[in-house]
C-alpha positions as MATLAB code, in Angstrom:
seq = 'XXXXXXXXXXXXXXXXXXXXXXXXXXXXXXXXXXXXXXXXXXXXXXXXXXXXXXXXXXXXXXXXXXXXXXXXXXXXXXXXXXXXXXXXXXXXXXXXXXXXXXXXXXXXXXXXXXXXXXXXXXXXXXXXXXXXXXXXXXXX';
ca = [
      -1.078    5.780   47.642;
      -2.835    2.471   47.841;
      -5.198    3.497   45.286;
      -3.260    5.286   43.440;
      -1.164    2.481   42.394;
      -3.935    0.441   41.975;
      -5.834    2.306   39.585;
      -2.519    3.051   37.629;
      -1.961   -1.065   37.514;
      -5.601   -1.113   36.274;
      -4.812    1.177   33.325;
      -1.677   -0.469   32.259;
      -3.484   -3.577   32.001;
      -6.175   -1.833   30.236;
      -4.060    0.182   27.417;
      -3.000   -3.341   25.508;
      -7.014   -4.759   25.383;
      -8.001   -1.257   24.268;
      -4.567   -1.558   21.631;
      -6.221   -4.885   19.932;
     -10.037   -3.242   20.201;
      -8.880   -0.795   18.133;
      -7.263   -2.827   15.456;
      -8.306   -1.390   11.763;
     -10.929   -3.991    9.818;
      -8.857   -4.098    7.452;
      -5.731   -5.777    8.984;
      -5.361   -9.666    8.597;
      -5.065  -12.434    6.339;
      -7.520  -12.142    2.762;
      -7.295  -14.683    0.439;
      -8.950  -16.204   -3.392;
      -9.206  -19.160   -4.920;
      -9.371  -20.288   -8.170;
     -10.228  -23.608   -9.432;
      -8.613  -24.119  -12.822;
     -11.456  -26.984  -13.671;
     -14.430  -24.172  -13.049;
     -12.720  -21.256  -15.414;
      -9.981  -22.949  -18.231;
     -10.538  -20.070  -20.056;
      -9.474  -17.640  -17.739;
      -7.133  -20.089  -16.004;
      -5.136  -20.604  -19.327;
      -4.775  -16.731  -19.386;
      -3.051  -16.653  -16.277;
      -0.380  -19.489  -16.398;
      -2.382  -22.688  -17.270;
      -2.675  -23.836  -13.278;
      -4.870  -26.245  -11.667;
      -5.389  -24.142   -9.357;
      -4.110  -20.838   -7.401;
      -4.507  -19.676   -4.000;
      -3.613  -16.184   -3.027;
      -2.950  -15.036    1.139;
      -2.753  -11.533    1.002;
      -1.932  -10.398    4.267;
      -2.560   -6.609    5.460;
      -0.153   -5.640    7.976;
      -0.918   -3.047   10.208;
       2.396   -1.072    8.998;
       0.477   -0.699    6.187;
       2.508   -3.151    3.998;
       0.533   -5.752    1.957;
       2.617   -9.521    1.694;
       1.622  -12.555   -0.088;
       1.607  -15.908   -0.261;
       0.798  -17.530   -3.467;
       0.580  -21.205   -3.978;
       0.088  -22.351   -7.421;
      -0.508  -26.128   -8.291;
       0.068  -28.113  -11.252;
      -0.264  -31.955  -11.474;
      -0.048  -32.683   -8.128;
       2.743  -30.277   -7.706;
       2.760  -27.068   -5.983;
       4.669  -23.886   -5.854;
       4.682  -21.491   -3.461;
       6.304  -18.103   -3.345;
       6.188  -15.266   -0.158;
       6.437  -11.918   -1.232;
       5.735   -8.777   -0.604;
       3.620   -7.192   -2.654;
       2.783   -3.077   -2.149;
       0.627   -1.197    0.531;
      -2.611   -0.380    2.077;
      -3.346    3.430    3.592;
      -6.277    4.550    5.223;
      -7.497    8.026    4.924;
     -10.289    9.657    6.861;
     -13.464    6.594    5.923;
     -10.946    5.819    2.450;
      -8.755    2.875    1.729;
      -6.309    2.749   -1.108;
      -3.911    0.593   -1.987;
      -1.275   -0.151   -4.490;
      -0.144   -3.485   -5.302;
       2.303   -5.581   -7.612;
       0.123   -6.710  -10.818;
      -2.926   -5.131   -9.258;
      -2.106   -1.445   -9.414;
      -3.086    1.300   -7.686;
      -7.005    1.420   -6.480;
      -9.502    1.460   -4.261;
     -10.296   -0.955   -1.194;
     -14.185   -0.916    0.523;
     -14.913   -3.407    3.774;
     -18.144   -5.801    2.746;
     -19.004   -7.745    5.733;
     -16.041  -10.661    5.741;
     -14.626   -9.396    2.164;
     -12.665   -6.970    0.832;
     -13.507   -5.542   -2.767;
     -10.457   -4.341   -4.708;
     -11.660   -1.547   -7.252;
      -8.721   -2.663   -9.871;
      -7.920    0.299  -12.218;
      -8.234    1.142  -15.891;
     -11.163   -1.586  -15.955;
     -13.785    0.934  -15.641;
     -14.726   -0.421  -12.198;
     -13.874   -3.586  -12.148;
     -13.518   -4.964   -8.472;
     -11.744   -8.608   -6.973;
     -13.172   -9.842   -3.877;
     -10.987  -11.107   -1.014;
     -12.385  -13.313    1.359;
     -11.645  -12.556    5.389;
      -9.537  -15.892    7.045;
     -10.812  -16.002   10.394;
      -7.848  -17.332   12.929;
      -8.251  -20.771   14.353;
      -9.899  -20.499   17.849;
      -8.205  -24.116   19.972;
     -10.789  -23.606   22.833;
     -13.977  -23.497   20.281;
     -12.346  -25.313   17.278;
     -11.604  -28.891   18.493;
     -14.807  -30.894   19.359;
     -16.060  -33.924   19.865;
];
């Protein structure tokens, strides 16, 4: 009986660890950064900002949330919204995001490549944000 209880306890401890290990690689935070000084012609079409930082959160439940921070003349304007959804079918990912449309997603190393619709294969790359680890990222 003690062995059975021990096995049940061990399994109960292993299940949450297994669930974390099975997290889909698309889940997490991804970003893009656009500097208006480097690309003034592009920035004028977007909104004539000094720079833009967009954070995309691909949630486990299939939603996509964004935090956009536009900077102009030393002032920042943040916007946090629900932007759409992502799906996985077999080995393919797809998205439907406001402002981008519907398209396919590829995961390459630490980046997502979103194939934008109606643009002859044009892709947009988002880079992965790695979580801060206080045990490794504080150092002397």
